N, C-alpha and C positions, 0 to 999 in steps of 0.2 A: 248215438247222441240223442238225448231226450230234450226237445225244444221247450216243452212245458216246464221242465226242471230248470233249464237255463233261464226261462222267463221269470221263475220265482226268485232265482238268485239275483237277476238283474233288478227286480223290484225291491228286494231286500237291500242290496247295495245302494240303490238310489235313495230309498226312504231313510235309511240310517244316516247317510252322509248329508243330505239336504237339511236334516234336523239338527245337525251338530252346530254348536255355537260358533265354532271356527268358520264354518261355511257361511253362516248368516253374517258374521262380522266382516269377513273378507268380501262378501257379495255387496255389502253396503259401503264399506270403507274404500274399496278399490275405485269405484266410479267417482267418489268424492276426491280422492287423491288425483285421479286422472284429470278431472275437471279443474282442480286447483292448479295442476301443472300447466294447463292451457290458459287459465284466466289470470293467475297471479302475476306472471311477467308483465302483462298489459296493465294490470292495476298498479304495479310498482312504477312503471314508466309514467302512468297518468298522474299519480300523486307526486312523483319526483318532478314532473313537468310544471307543477304549480310554483315551485321555487326557482326563480331566475338566477342563474349563476353569473357572478360578476368577476370580470378579469381586468386587471390594469396592466397596460403595456408601457415599458420604457424602451422606445425604439431609437437606438443610436444610428441605425442605417437610414432612417427616413423613408423607407420603402413600403412598409407593410400596412399602414393605416387604411388606405383605400380598399384593402382586401378583407377587412374585418368590419362587417356591418352587424349591429345589434339586432336581435330578434326576441321573440317571447321566451326563448330558452336560455339566452346568454346576452349579457350586456358588456360591451367592450368600452373601456376607458383608456385614454392615452395621456400619460403624465408627460412633463417636460422631458425632452430627449436627453438633457444633461442632468436630470435628477439624480441625487445620490442614492444608489441602490442600497447601500448599508443602512442609511437612514430610513428608507422605505421598509426594509425588512424589520427594523426595530419598531416601527410604528404600524406593523401589519394589522394588529388587532383593532386599531383605530381607523383604518382606511375603509372598512366596510366592504372588503372584497374577499373573494374565495381563492383567487390565483393571481400572483404577480409574475408577469412575463417580461424577461429581459432579452432584447434582441441587440446583439453587438453591432458595432460599426463594420462596414465592408472591409475585408482584408485585401491583400494584394491580388488575390484571385477573384475578387468580387463575390466572395462568399460570406455568410454570417453564421454566428453560433446563437442558439436559443437556449435559455435556461428558465425553468419555472420554479416558483417558490410558493408553497402552500402549507397549511396546517395539517391537511389530510392528503394522502397520496392522490395524485391526479389520475383520472381514469384514462384507460387506453383510448377511448373514443375522443376525449379532449386532446390528448397528446397528438393523435393522428390528425385531428382537425387543424390544430395549430401548425403542425409540420407541413401539411398539404398546402395551406394558404401562404405560408412564408416561402415555401419552395416556388410557388407560382409567382410571388412578388419578385423574388431574386431572378428567376428565369426571364420574366418580362423585362427586368432592368438590363440584364445581360444582352438581350436581343436589341434593346433600344440603343445600346452602345455602338451598334453597327450602323447607326444613322440611316435606317431603312425608311424611305419616304412612304408616308401613309401606313405606318406600322399598325396602328390601332384598327384601321379599316381592314387591312389585310388579315389580321388575326381574327377579326369578327367574321370574315368570310370563310377562312379556312377551318375554323373550329366547327365541328359537326359531330353528330351522333349517328351511328350506322346500326340500326336494328337488324337482326338476322332472322328471317323467317325460315324455319327448318321444316321441310316437307319431305315426306316419305312417299315413294312410288309404290302403288298397290299392284297386285297381280293382274287386275283388270285394266291396267293402263292409267288409272286415275291417280290422284294425289290426296294425301291427308296431312294435316298440320301436326307437327310434333311438339311436345312440351316435356323436355327431359327433366325439368324441375319437378313437375307433377309425377312423372313416371318414377323418379327416384324416391319421392316421399311415399307414394303408395306401395312401391316395391319393398321399401325398408319396413314399413308398418306391418305389411302382411307377413313377410319373412320372419321378422322378429317375434310376432305373435305366435306363429307356428312353432318356433323354437321354444318360446316361453311356456306355452300351454302343453306342448309335448313333454317337456322336461318336468313341469310342475305336476301334471296329472299322471304321468308315468311314475313319478316318485310316490304319488298318492297310492297307486296300485301296489307298489312295492311295500310301502309302510303298512298298508292294510293286510297284506299277506303275512308280514312279520308279526303284527299284533295278534292276528288270529292263530298263528302258529304258536306264539309264545303263551297264549292263554289256553291252548289245547282245544279251542273251539273247532279247529279244522278237523280234528279226529272224529268229532261227532258228525260234521258235515259230509265228510267223504264216505261215511257209512251209508248215506242216503243217495249221494250223487257221485258221478265219476269225477276224477281230478280234472279232466279236460272240460267237463261241463262247469265245474266250479271256477276254473280259470277264465273261461270265456264269459261266464255270467258276471264275474267281477270286473273284467276289462270293459265289457259293454256297459255295465252299470255305471262305472266311473266316467265313461265317455259321455253318457247322457247327463251326468252331473256337470261335466265340463261344458257341454253345449248350453245347458240351462244357465249356468253361471255366466258364460260368455254373452249370451243374449241379454241377460239382465244388466250386465255391465254396459253393453252398447246402448241400451235404451236409457238407463239412468244417466250415463255420461252425456248423451245428446241432450236430455232434458235439463241437466245441470248447466251445461255450457250455454244452451239456448236461453235458460233463465237468467244466467249471469249476463249474457249479451243484452237481453231486454232491460235488465236492471240498470246497467251502466250506459246503455244506448250507444250512440255514435262515438262516445269517448273511448270505448274499448277498441274500435276499429282504428281510430287515429293513433292511440297509444301503441297498438300492435304494429303499425307501420314504423313508429319510432323505435320499437324494439329491434325490428329488422334493420333499420338504418344504423343502429348502434353497432351491429355486428358485421354489416357488409358495405357500409358507406351510404350516406343519404342519397347520393346521386343515383345509385342503382335502384333504390326503392322508389324514389320520386319519378324516375323515368319509366317505372313500371316493369323493369327487367325481370327480377326474380319473382316478386309477389304476383304480378299480373300473369307471369308464365304459369305459376302454380294454379291460379284461379281459372285461367282459360283451359289449361290442360285437364283439370279435374272435370270440367264441363264436357270435354270431348271424350273422356274415357268411357268405356262400356262397363260401368260399375256392376250391373247384374251378372255379366259374364265373369268378372273377376271374383265376385262374391261366391258364385257357384263353385269355381275351381279352388277358391280358398277353403271352402267347406269340404270338398272332396279330398284335397291334400291334407287338411287338418285331421280328418277322420282316419284316412289310411295311414298317415304318418304316426298318429297317436296309437292306432291299433298295432302297428309294427313294433314300435318301441315299448308300448305297454306290455306286450307279451314277453319281451326280454326282461323288462323290469320285474314282472311277476315271477319269472324263472329265478332271477337273482334273489328276490324276497323269499322264495321257498327254500333256498339253499343256505340261509343264515338264520341264526337265532335272535340277532339284534341288529339294529340299524348301523351300529359302529363297525360291523364286519362287512358292510356292503362295498366299501371303497374300492378294493382291488377288483372285485367281480363286476362292478358297474362301470369300470374304466373303459372297456371296449364299447360300451353303450354311449357314454358321454362324449368320447372322442369324435365319432362321426357327426354328432349334433353340433359340437363346437366347430368342426371343420366346415360344416354347411354354412355357419354364420360367417366365417372368414371368407369363404368363396363368394358368399352373397355380396360382400363389400366390393369384391373384384367385379362381380356381375353388373353392378350399377354403371360402371364405366365401359365394360366390354360384354354386353349381353349376348353377343354371337360368337365369342371366342371359343376355342376348343375346350378350355377348362370349364367355362360356363355351360357349354353343351353337355359334356360328359357328366358333370356334377348334377345337371338337371335330369339326367337319364338314370344314373345310379340310384337305386331306391333309398339308400341310407342318407343321402344328401338332397335328393330331388324335392322333398316338400318345401325346403327353404329356398333352394336355388331356382327352381322352376317358377315359383311365385315372384322372384326377383326379375325374371325375364318376361313374364306375361304382360305387364303394363307397357313394355316397349313394342309389343306387336311383332316380335321377331320369331315367334314360335309357330312353325307349321303344324298343321293338324296331326301329321303322322308322328311328330316328335312328342306331342302331347299324349297321343294314344299309346305310344310305346312306353313313355314314362309312367303313365297310370297303370298300364298292363303289367309292367315289371314290378311296380310297387305292390299290386294285388298278389301276384305270384310269390313275391318275396315274403309278403305278410303271411300267406298260407304256409309256406315252407318254414319260416321262422316260428310261427305259432305251433306247428307240428313238433318241431325240435324242442321248443320251450315247454310244451305240454308233457313231453317225455321226461324232461328234467323236473318239471313241477310235480308230477305224480309220485316221484321218489323223494324229492327234496322236502315236501311238506310234512313227511313223517319221519324225517331225520333230525335228531336232536344231539346236542352236546359235542358236536365236532365241527370245526371251522372248515367249510368246504373249499376246495381248490378247483382250478380249471380242469385238472385231471379227474376229479370227482364228478364234475359236471359232464365230462365226456363219457365216463362210465355209466352215469345215470341215463344219458341220452341213448346209449346203445343197449341199455338193459331191456329185456323182454318181459320184465316183471309186470 
C-alpha cells in the first residue's frame, strides 16, 4: 500500500467535491434551514401573540365564569345565560369574536356539555384549555355539594406541586443530578446526525464510484494505483469533505441562531416558552418542569466528552459503511441497480435508529447494551446511551474496539469485491457474484 498515492487520491477527491456547486449550495443552505427551524416557531408564536383571541361564553350552568380570566392572549366575554344560541350564531360576524362557547345546564349527574362555534377550526390548545377549566369548575361544584366545611381553605392547603430531584449514585459514593430531558435531547441529536451523515456521505461514495466507472475514468486510475488504494483514498477523501461540511454547518447555524436571538431580543425567549406551553401545557413550562430541566441538564453535561466520542463514532461508523457502499457502487453500472445490493447496508442503519428510540427510555436494557456493542448499530445506539452516564469504560472500549476490527475486516472484504467490480460492465451483479469476487484471487 502506497500512502503517497492514497494521499493524492484523497486530495483529488476532496478538492473536486468541495468545488462542486452542489457542495457549496448545501453547505450554505443547510445552516439557513436549520436556523429557520429553530427561529421560525418562536417568531410565529411572537407575531400570533400580538392578536388577542376573543371568546364569548353562554354559560347555562352558571359555574365556569370565575375560572376564565382574560389575559394578553385571550379575552373572555360572558353573554346572558339565557341568550339565544341560534341568534348569536346568526350574528357571529357582528359580534367581533373568534369563538362562541356554549356550556349546557347541569344534567341529572351534575355534568355539562360544551360546544364551540367558530369560523375557523379551533386549535387543539384552545380546546384543551377550555376543557381543563370547565372540568375544574364542575369538579369543584360537585365537591361543594357535599357541604364540606371550609372547602375553599382545605383545597388551598391540599393543592400542591411536588418537584422530583433525580440523583444518580456515582461509583465513588457521591451523587450527581440527572436531567433526563437534556439527556434525551442530546442523545437524539447525536444519534440522528450519525445516521444522517453516515447514510448521506456513504451514498456520496457509492455515487462517485458509479460515475467514475460509467465514464471509464476508473480504468485510467487503476493503471496507476491499486484498487485498494483507490477505494481507501476515495473513502477518506469524502470523510474529510463530510467533516468540513459538518463543521461549517455547526459554525454557521450557531451564528445565524445567535444573530436571530440578538435581533429579536427577549421576545424570542418569551415566545419560545409559549411554543412549549402550546404542546405540553402552560403549567409545566411555567413551573419550569421541562424547559428548566433541559437548561440545567445541558449545563451539567460533559459536552467535550460527548463531542469527542461523537467524532470517534462518526468517523468509524462512516468508514465502516462507506467501504460497503463503495463495494456496491463498484458492482453496478448505474444508481438504479443499487437497490437490492444496498439493502443489507441500509437495514442495520434503520435498525440502529429504531433501537435508539428504545434506548431513550431504557439506556441500560439488554437490547440497548448489545446494540451499542454490535458494530453495525453501535454508532447510533452508543451515542444514545452516553449522555445518561450509564456506560462503563470497558463497554465503551469494547464497542470501539469491535468497531475498528469490523471496519478493517469489512474494508478488506469490500476491497476484494471492489477490485473486480470496478472493471465489470454490462451485467447486473447479484449477491452470488459479489461472493465470487470476494473469493477471487485475481
